C-alpha positions in Angstrom: 67.3 -6.2 108.3 68.2 -2.6 107.7 71.9 -2.2 107.2 73.3 0.5 109.5 75.1 3.3 107.5 78.2 2.7 109.6 78.5 -0.9 108.2 77.8 0.0 104.6 81.3 0.5 103.3 82.5 -2.8 104.8 79.5 -4.7 103.5 79.9 -3.5 100.0 83.5 -4.9 100.0 82.6 -8.1 101.7 79.0 -9.1 102.4 78.5 -10.8 105.8 78.7 -14.5 105.6 75.4 -14.7 107.5 73.4 -13.0 104.8 72.3 -14.4 101.5 70.4 -11.6 99.9 70.6 -7.8 99.6 68.0 -5.3 98.4 69.4 -2.1 97.0 66.7 0.5 96.4 66.0 4.3 96.3 65.5 7.3 94.1 69.1 7.5 92.9 69.2 4.8 90.2 72.9 5.4 89.5 73.8 4.7 93.2 71.5 1.7 93.2 73.4 0.2 90.2 76.8 1.1 91.7 76.2 -0.5 95.1 74.5 -3.5 93.6 77.5 -3.9 91.2 80.0 -3.8 94.1 78.1 -6.4 96.1 77.8 -8.6 93.1 81.5 -8.3 92.3 82.4 -9.2 95.9 80.4 -12.5 95.5 81.6 -13.3 92.0 84.5 -11.2 90.5 83.6 -12.3 86.9 80.0 -11.1 86.5 80.0 -12.6 83.0 80.5 -16.2 84.2 77.4 -18.0 83.0 78.1 -20.9 85.3 78.0 -18.8 88.5 75.7 -15.9 87.6 72.0 -15.9 86.8 70.6 -12.5 85.7 66.8 -12.2 86.0 64.3 -9.4 85.7 61.4 -9.0 88.1 58.8 -9.9 85.4 60.3 -13.4 84.9 60.4 -13.9 88.7 56.8 -12.8 89.2 55.5 -14.9 86.3 57.3 -18.0 87.6 57.6 -18.0 91.4 59.7 -21.2 91.4 62.4 -19.6 89.2 64.0 -17.7 92.1 64.3 -20.9 94.3 65.5 -22.9 91.3 68.3 -20.4 90.5 69.3 -19.9 94.1 69.5 -23.7 94.8 71.5 -24.5 91.7 75.1 -25.5 92.2 78.0 -23.6 90.5 79.7 -25.9 88.0 83.0 -24.1 88.3 83.2 -23.7 92.1 82.6 -20.5 94.1 79.4 -19.0 95.4 76.6 -18.7 93.0 75.1 -15.2 92.3 71.5 -14.4 91.4 70.7 -10.9 90.2 67.2 -9.6 90.0 66.7 -6.2 88.3 63.8 -3.7 88.2 62.1 -5.3 91.2 59.0 -3.9 92.8 56.2 -5.0 95.1 55.1 -7.5 92.5 57.8 -9.8 93.8 57.4 -8.8 97.5 55.4 -12.0 98.6 57.8 -14.2 96.6 60.8 -12.9 98.5 58.8 -13.1 101.8 58.3 -16.8 101.1 61.9 -17.2 100.0 63.1 -16.0 103.4 60.5 -18.0 105.3 61.5 -21.3 103.5 65.0 -20.7 102.0 66.2 -23.2 99.4 69.3 -25.2 100.0 72.7 -23.9 98.9 74.7 -20.7 99.6 73.8 -18.6 96.6 73.6 -14.9 97.1 70.7 -12.8 95.7 71.2 -9.1 94.7 68.0 -7.2 94.1 67.8 -3.8 92.5 64.7 -1.6 92.9 63.6 2.0 92.6 62.2 4.1 95.4 60.2 2.1 97.9 57.9 3.5 100.6 58.1 2.1 104.2 54.9 0.2 103.4 56.5 -1.6 100.5 56.0 -5.4 100.7 59.4 -6.0 99.0 61.2 -3.7 101.5 59.4 -5.3 104.4 60.4 -8.7 103.3 64.1 -7.8 103.4 64.0 -5.6 106.5 62.2 -8.4 108.4 64.6 -11.2 107.3 67.6 -12.1 109.5 69.7 -13.3 106.6 69.1 -10.4 104.3 69.8 -6.6 104.2 68.0 -3.6 102.8 70.2 -0.7 101.6 68.6 2.6 100.8 70.2 4.8 98.1 69.0 8.4 98.5 70.2 11.3 96.4 73.7 12.5 97.1 73.9 15.8 98.9 76.8 18.3 98.8 78.8 16.2 101.3 78.5 13.0 99.4 79.4 14.7 96.1 82.5 16.3 97.7 83.6 12.9 99.0 83.1 11.3 95.5 85.0 14.1 93.9 87.9 13.8 96.4 88.0 10.0 95.8 88.2 10.4 92.0 90.7 13.2 92.0 92.9 11.6 94.6 93.2 8.5 92.4 94.8 10.7 89.7 96.7 12.9 92.1 94.6 15.9 90.9 94.3 19.0 93.1 90.8 20.7 93.2 90.2 24.2 94.3 87.6 24.9 97.0 85.5 27.0 94.6 85.5 24.1 92.1 84.5 21.6 94.8 81.7 23.9 95.9 80.5 24.2 92.3 80.4 20.4 91.9 78.6 20.0 95.2 75.9 22.4 94.2 75.4 21.2 90.6 75.6 17.4 90.8 73.7 14.8 92.9 70.6 13.9 90.9 72.1 10.5 90.0 75.3 8.9 91.3 76.1 7.4 87.9 75.8 10.8 86.1 77.7 12.5 88.9 80.6 10.0 88.7 80.6 10.3 84.9 80.8 14.1 85.1 83.6 14.2 87.7 85.6 11.5 85.8 85.2 13.6 82.7 86.6 16.6 84.6 89.5 14.5 85.9 90.3 13.5 82.3 90.2 17.1 81.3 92.6 18.1 84.1 95.0 15.1 83.5 96.9 13.1 86.0 98.7 15.4 88.5 96.8 18.4 87.2 94.6 21.1 88.9 90.9 21.8 88.7 89.8 25.4 89.2 86.2 26.8 89.2 86.4 27.8 85.6 87.3 24.2 84.5 84.5 22.8 86.7 81.9 25.1 85.1 83.2 24.4 81.6 83.2 20.6 82.1 80.1 20.0 84.1 77.7 22.8 83.0 75.4 21.3 80.5 71.8 21.2 79.2 70.6 19.2 82.2 71.7 22.0 84.5 69.8 24.5 82.3 66.7 22.4 82.5 66.9 22.5 86.3 67.4 26.3 86.2 64.3 26.6 84.1 62.3 24.8 86.8 63.8 26.8 89.7 63.4 30.2 88.2 59.9 29.6 86.8 58.7 28.6 90.2 60.2 31.6 91.9 59.0 33.9 89.1 55.4 32.7 89.5 55.3 31.6 85.9 53.1 28.5 86.1 52.8 27.7 82.4 56.6 27.8 82.1 57.0 25.8 85.3 54.7 23.0 84.0 56.7 22.8 80.7 60.0 22.8 82.5 58.9 20.1 85.0 57.6 17.9 82.1 60.9 18.3 80.4 63.0 17.7 83.5 61.1 14.5 84.5 61.2 13.4 80.8 65.0 13.7 80.9 65.1 11.6 84.1 65.4 14.2 86.8 64.6 13.1 90.3 61.9 14.9 92.3 64.1 15.3 95.4 66.9 16.7 93.3 64.6 19.4 91.9 63.3 20.2 95.4 66.9 20.6 96.6 67.8 22.8 93.7 64.8 25.1 94.5 65.8 25.1 98.2 69.4 26.2 97.3 67.9 29.0 95.1 65.7 30.2 98.0 68.7 30.0 100.4 70.4 32.5 98.1 67.4 34.7 97.9 67.2 34.7 101.7 71.0 35.4 102.0 70.9 38.3 99.4 67.8 39.8 100.9 69.3 39.7 104.4 72.5 41.3 103.2 70.5 44.2 101.6 68.4 44.6 104.8 71.7 44.9 106.7 72.8 47.8 104.5 74.7 46.1 101.7 74.5 47.3 98.1 72.5 45.0 95.8 75.6 44.4 93.7 77.5 43.2 96.7 74.6 41.2 98.0 74.5 39.1 94.8 78.1 37.9 95.1 77.9 34.2 95.5 80.3 31.3 95.1 79.7 29.9 92.6 78.4 33.0 90.9 74.9 33.3 89.4 74.8 32.5 85.7 75.0 36.0 84.1 71.8 35.4 82.0 69.8 34.8 85.1 71.0 37.8 87.2 68.2 40.1 86.2 65.5 37.5 87.0 67.2 37.0 90.4 67.1 40.7 91.1 63.3 40.8 90.3 62.7 37.8 92.5 64.3 39.6 95.5 61.3 42.0 95.4 58.9 39.0 95.5 60.7 37.0 98.1 62.0 39.2 101.0 63.8 37.2 103.8 60.7 36.2 105.8 58.8 34.9 102.7 62.0 33.2 101.4 62.3 31.5 104.8 58.7 30.2 104.6 59.4 28.8 101.1 62.5 27.0 102.4 60.4 25.4 105.2 57.8 24.3 102.7 60.5 22.7 100.4 62.1 20.9 103.3 58.7 19.5 104.3 58.0 18.4 100.7 61.3 16.5 100.6 60.5 14.8 103.9 57.0 13.9 102.6 58.4 12.4 99.4 60.6 10.0 101.5 58.0 9.0 104.2 54.4 9.2 103.0 54.5 6.7 100.2 52.9 9.2 97.8 54.6 9.6 94.4 57.6 11.9 94.8 56.9 13.6 91.5 53.4 14.5 92.6 54.7 16.0 95.9 57.4 18.0 94.0 54.9 19.4 91.5 52.5 20.4 94.2 55.2 22.1 96.3 56.6 24.1 93.3 53.2 25.1 92.1 52.5 26.5 95.6 55.6 28.5 95.4 54.6 29.8 92.0 51.2 30.9 93.3 53.0 32.6 96.2 55.0 34.7 93.7 51.8 35.5 91.8 50.2 36.8 94.9 53.2 38.9 95.7 53.1 40.4 92.2 49.4 41.2 92.6 50.1 43.1 95.8 52.8 45.3 94.2 
């Protein structure tokens, strides 16, 4: 069954006694690992206990279908519930899990399965969603609200105060991977020290890195209409592990700023005042942003925002590769910028 979001927090702390398996999947690999780890620790606090924990990869399960049943039916030699972990799962083990739920082996072992992004048609996802004694937990990329919650949680644990501008900066520049986001915020907390304060300058100094610059390359190349640069930036971003949805959201935030600045200017504001954002534009990119305002007046920026929202929705629902959808959407935007240049 699908686990309702309202029950997620409680389930991570204490999985329901009526369930014996959980599939954790989605594009955010860091969040998948984090949630799988929490469920596993709730079943067996010592994850290194060789007598209670079996750690498998999907390849070993698919090559030996009986392995899953054997491990799940084995008794723990030291007492306590046995834990079976299956990593890197995909549809290659979908039918094996469907049979597992149809004819469950004896014992009370709990199986935790980690997977990547799965479409609604995925056989593995269907096996878990259709089983009464299993749950499927989706891990989508964190948005600004989730990043803010994570930052508040980490800072509160160290009694650190964080300025609103710093929180906004973190919310806008993190979220591609929960593991990386947690790592960056914890690094910032260490920088501030217990009982300290985090301002916007500290957040920029701590979190701003080469990964952010790679995303900026993608975002600005698309809005500039520079398709060769966009292709190179996309290849680099995906090569560094960037998620397609994260790139689409970064491009969307950029066009929201273009739309806001253009609307301010249309209402009579000076360009200098129209470009005042929190957090501010990186100074090396201000001139390019000014040029893009001429290519993307409010109406065209709004159309681009609609297209980006549609691309994100398609990447989550159509089953097509999210990277392919992302590339197509950004290339369409780049061609739109080229057309605008040709008309000038």
